[in-house]
C-alpha positions in Angstrom: 3.9 -5.7 -22.3 7.1 -6.9 -20.8 7.7 -4.9 -17.7 10.3 -5.8 -15.1 8.5 -6.9 -11.9 10.0 -5.7 -8.6 10.8 -8.4 -6.0 7.8 -9.6 -4.0 7.7 -8.0 -0.5 4.9 -8.7 2.0 5.0 -5.1 3.3 1.8 -3.4 2.2 3.6 -0.3 0.9 6.2 -2.3 -1.1 7.5 -1.4 -4.5 5.7 -4.5 -5.8 2.3 -3.3 -4.5 2.9 0.2 -6.0 3.9 -1.4 -9.4 0.8 -3.7 -9.4 -1.5 -0.9 -8.5 -0.2 1.3 -11.2 -0.4 -1.4 -13.8 -4.0 -2.2 -12.9 -5.2 1.3 -12.2 -7.3 1.8 -15.3 -9.1 -1.6 -15.2 -9.9 -1.1 -11.5 -11.2 2.4 -12.1 -13.3 1.1 -15.0 -15.0 -1.4 -12.7 -15.7 1.2 -10.0 -17.2 3.6 -12.6 -19.5 0.8 -13.8 -20.6 -0.4 -10.3 -20.8 2.9 -8.3 -23.8 5.2 -8.7 -23.4 7.8 -11.4 -25.8 10.3 -9.7 -23.8 12.6 -7.4 -26.8 13.0 -5.1 -26.8 9.3 -4.2 -24.6 8.5 -1.2 -23.4 5.0 -0.6 -23.8 3.7 2.9 -21.2 1.1 4.0 -22.4 -1.5 6.5 -20.7 -1.0 9.7 
């Protein structure tokens, strides 16, 4: 898994952020699927 990493850019929509998000997409989705309710009738309430 030797991918060329784009240069680090502090801008939130940088190529580096897009690359890192694409690389980590499946692990992040896996965690969300485990942690979020599986019942579509349940709605999460965010504190606000």
